[in-house]
N, C-alpha and C positions, 0 to 999 in steps of 0.2 A: 483232075483234082488230086490233091495230096502231095505231100513231101514227107517221106520217112527218111531219117538219117541215122547212121550208126557209126560208132568208132570203138576201137578197142585199145587197151594198153597192154594187151598180151595175156592178161589174167582175168580182166573184167570187160564186159561189153556194155556200152552206154548207147541208149537209143532215144530218139525224140521224134515227135510227129506234130503236124499241124492238125487243125480241126475242120478243114474245109470240106464241104459237100457241094457238088455242082451237078446240074442236069442241063438240058438244052436251053432252059429259060430262067434259071434261078441259081443263086449261090447262098449258102448259109454256113454257119458254124455249128458243128455237132458236139453234144456233151460226151458222146461215146468216144473214148480214146481209141486211136488206131494202133496202139502198142499195148502189150500186156505181158505179164509173167505167167508162165504155165510150168510149175515145178522148177526145174533147173534151166528152163528155156525162157528167152526173151523174144517175143514175136512182134512183128510189125507188118501191116498189110496195106496194099493200095488197090484201088479200083472198085472193089465191092464191099460194102458194109456187111452184106450177107456172108461173104467169105470170112470176114473177121469174126462175125458172131458165131459161126459154126466152129471155127478154129478155137475161139476162146471158151465157148460153153459146151461143146460136144466132143472135142478132140482130146484124147489122152495120149500124149507121146509115149512110144514104147520105151522101156527101160534102157538106159545107156549101158554099153558094154562095161564089164568090170575090169578089163585090162587097161594098160596105160593109154590114155586118149591122145594119140598123135593126130596130126592133120589127116593122115591116110585112114586111120581107124575111124575118126569122126566122119570123114567123107563117105566111107563105106557104110557106116551106120545111117547116115542121111539118105543114101541111095537105096539101101536094102531094107531099112526098117521104118524110118521116119516118113519118107515120101509115100510108100505104099499104104501105111496106116492113115496118113492125111487124105490121100486119094479115096480110100475106102470110106472114111468118115464123111467127106464131101458128097460122095455118091449116095450114101445112106440118108443124107439130109437134103437130097435133091438140089444140090448146087449145080447150076448149068454151066460148068466150066468150059464147055465147048461152044457156047453161044457167042455170036459176034460181039455182043455187048460186054462180055466178060473176058475177052481174049487177052487183055493187057494186064491181068492181075499178076501180082508178084508178092511173095512173102519173104521178109528178112528174118533169119533165125540166128539169134545170138546164143552161143553155148560154149562154155569153158574157154572163154577168151577168143573165140573165133566168130566170124560173121559169115554165115552162109546165106545164099539167095536161092530160093526155090521159084523157078519161073513157070509160066503157064503151060509149058510143054513138059513139066516135071524134071527138067534139068536142074542139077544142083551145082551152084557155083561157089567157089572159095577164092576170092580175089587176092592178088599179091599185096594190095594196099591194106592199111589198118582201118579202113573206113569204107562205107558204101552209102548210096542214096537211091531211093526208088520214088516213082510217081512223076507227076507233071513238072515238079520243080527240081527233079533229080540232077539235070545237067548243071544248073546254076549252083545247087548245093555241093555237088562234087568239086566244082571249081573253087568254091569257098573252103571246103575241107582240105583241099590240096594247098591252098594259099596260107592256111593257118595251122599247118601240121605240128608246130611246136607248142601249141596251146594245150591246156588241159581238155580232156574229152568233152565234158558238158559245155565248156565255153566254145569249143569248136562247133558243136552241134547248134548252139544258139546263133553263132555267126552264120552258119550254113542256112538255117531256117529263115533268119532275117534277110539274107541275100535272096533266097527263093521268094519270100513274101514281097520284097521290093520289086522284083523283075518278072514275076509270074502272076497272072490274074487268078490262078487256081490254088494259091497257098494263103492260108488265113490263120490268125491266132484264135484262141489261145493255143500255146504249144504245151505238149506233155512230155515229161522226161522220166525215164526208168533206167535201171541198171541191174545187171545180174553177174 
């Protein structure tokens, strides 16, 4: 289930998500957006609605460093501050992030024109591309994002989500869009 897509123009991060929820026997569209703004951060999640609920309503990201925010400084912040605080919050709220059913979760974090990915092993990624996608429709969306690199960010995200909806049974409208 899910397709979360993000793109940046170097100063602003744009993110969009589908609304699909799937289990072994059914599919539905949820009202709860899979992307949200938390202070200076734009977050999107896949795999577990519980993960998203905790991140949105119980997690308070640590303050950003007050020095110049280079890629290296922000990566260090994500590794040393953001991830440990998120992990602690998930543990305090009994999120079973080591269960087999939850092993594929991923969180996209947009901050200061960068797109970071926090994976289920707590690894922090900062890709060389100015876009990323997560979830069941990610591979389809990444191809679309690559193919329309010259478009405006929100238009690219729409193309990517429509491609994922067309070719994945696990991506469904309505689509939600945010930027920070």
